[in-house]
C-alpha positions in Angstrom: -145.9 20.4 -107.1 -142.4 21.1 -108.5 -140.4 23.7 -106.6 -138.8 26.5 -108.6 -136.8 29.5 -107.5 -139.2 32.0 -109.2 -142.4 30.7 -107.4 -142.9 31.4 -103.7 -144.8 29.0 -101.5 -146.7 30.4 -98.5 -145.6 29.1 -95.1 -149.0 27.6 -94.3 -149.1 25.6 -97.6 -146.0 23.5 -97.0 -146.8 19.8 -96.5 -144.4 16.8 -96.7 -144.9 16.4 -100.5 -144.0 20.0 -101.1 -141.0 19.9 -98.8 -139.8 16.7 -100.5 -140.0 18.4 -103.9 -137.9 21.3 -102.5 -135.3 19.0 -101.0 -134.9 16.8 -104.1 -133.4 19.6 -106.1 -130.6 19.8 -103.5 -129.9 16.1 -102.8 -127.6 13.8 -104.8 -129.7 10.7 -105.7 -127.9 7.6 -106.9 -129.2 5.6 -109.8 -127.7 2.3 -108.6 -126.9 1.0 -105.1 -125.1 -1.9 -103.6 -126.9 -3.8 -100.8 -124.6 -4.1 -97.7 -127.0 -5.2 -95.1 -130.7 -5.5 -94.2 -133.1 -5.1 -91.3 -136.5 -6.8 -91.0 -139.1 -7.6 -88.4 -142.8 -7.6 -87.7 -145.4 -5.7 -85.8 -148.2 -7.6 -84.0 -151.4 -5.8 -85.0 -153.6 -8.0 -82.8 -156.7 -9.3 -84.7 -155.2 -8.1 -88.0 -152.2 -10.4 -87.6 -148.5 -9.6 -88.2 -147.3 -6.7 -90.4 -143.8 -7.5 -91.8 -141.4 -4.7 -92.5 -137.9 -4.5 -94.0 -135.2 -2.0 -95.0 -132.1 -2.7 -97.1 -129.0 -0.8 -96.1 -127.4 0.3 -99.4 -124.5 2.5 -100.7 -124.2 4.6 -103.9 -122.2 2.4 -106.3 -120.5 5.5 -107.8 -119.4 6.8 -104.4 -118.3 3.3 -103.4 -116.1 2.9 -106.6 -114.4 6.2 -105.9 -113.7 5.4 -102.3 -112.6 1.8 -103.1 -110.0 3.3 -105.5 -108.2 4.8 -102.5 -108.9 1.9 -100.1 -111.6 3.8 -98.1 -114.8 1.9 -99.2 -115.8 1.6 -95.5 -116.4 5.3 -95.5 -119.3 5.1 -98.0 -122.6 6.7 -96.8 -125.1 4.1 -95.9 -128.6 4.8 -97.2 -131.9 3.2 -96.5 -134.2 1.5 -99.0 -137.6 0.9 -97.4 -139.4 -2.1 -98.8 -143.2 -1.9 -99.4 -145.3 -5.0 -99.7 -142.7 -7.1 -98.0 -144.1 -10.4 -96.7 -141.2 -11.9 -94.7 -139.2 -13.0 -97.8 -135.5 -14.0 -97.4 -133.3 -10.9 -97.9 -129.9 -12.5 -97.3 -129.5 -13.2 -101.0 -129.7 -9.5 -101.8 -126.6 -8.6 -99.7 -123.8 -7.8 -102.2 -126.1 -7.3 -105.2 -126.4 -4.0 -107.1 -129.9 -2.7 -107.6 -131.3 -0.2 -110.0 -133.1 2.5 -107.9 -133.8 5.0 -110.7 -137.5 4.3 -110.4 -137.7 4.1 -106.6 -139.8 6.6 -104.8 -138.3 8.9 -102.1 -139.7 9.5 -98.7 -138.6 11.2 -95.6 -137.2 9.3 -92.7 -138.4 10.4 -89.2 -137.3 10.0 -85.6 -139.6 8.2 -83.3 -142.2 10.2 -81.5 -141.7 10.2 -77.8 -144.1 11.4 -75.1 -145.5 14.7 -76.3 -142.7 15.2 -78.8 -143.7 14.5 -82.4 -141.6 12.7 -84.9 -139.1 14.9 -86.7 -137.8 14.5 -90.3 -134.1 13.5 -90.2 -133.3 12.3 -93.8 -134.5 10.9 -97.1 -134.8 7.2 -98.0 -135.7 5.2 -101.1 -139.0 3.4 -101.0 -139.8 0.5 -103.4 -142.2 -2.4 -103.6 -140.3 -5.7 -102.8 -141.5 -7.3 -106.0 -140.2 -4.4 -108.1 -136.6 -4.8 -106.9 -134.4 -4.9 -110.0 -131.1 -6.7 -109.5 -128.6 -5.6 -112.2 -125.5 -7.3 -110.8 -124.9 -10.2 -108.4 
């Protein structure tokens, strides 16, 4: 569903997909990013074995270039790129590379649920299959 200003959505019909469509019209989405760091780990699922997960910490290359021109590249906003279908591959080689994220999906990031408090949306992140990462500059 694409959000437009002339079409109203009833309050009880808003799901995450609809909300994401609404937000996307208001969020600056970079086409290329530079990898500055990564996080990875695993979750023990008992009989199902380990589930590996990974995120790349990235910055918008356009924003980075503008900030670097005045010596303030350390102030670039760090974004998250969640990797789907990650199977414990080495991510160190990606640090410093530039990736094309123009075809990456977007998902909400959420806080952790605690006690009887449910997880809350706190941002937007890229999501892409590990084997579809497209390095455009090393």
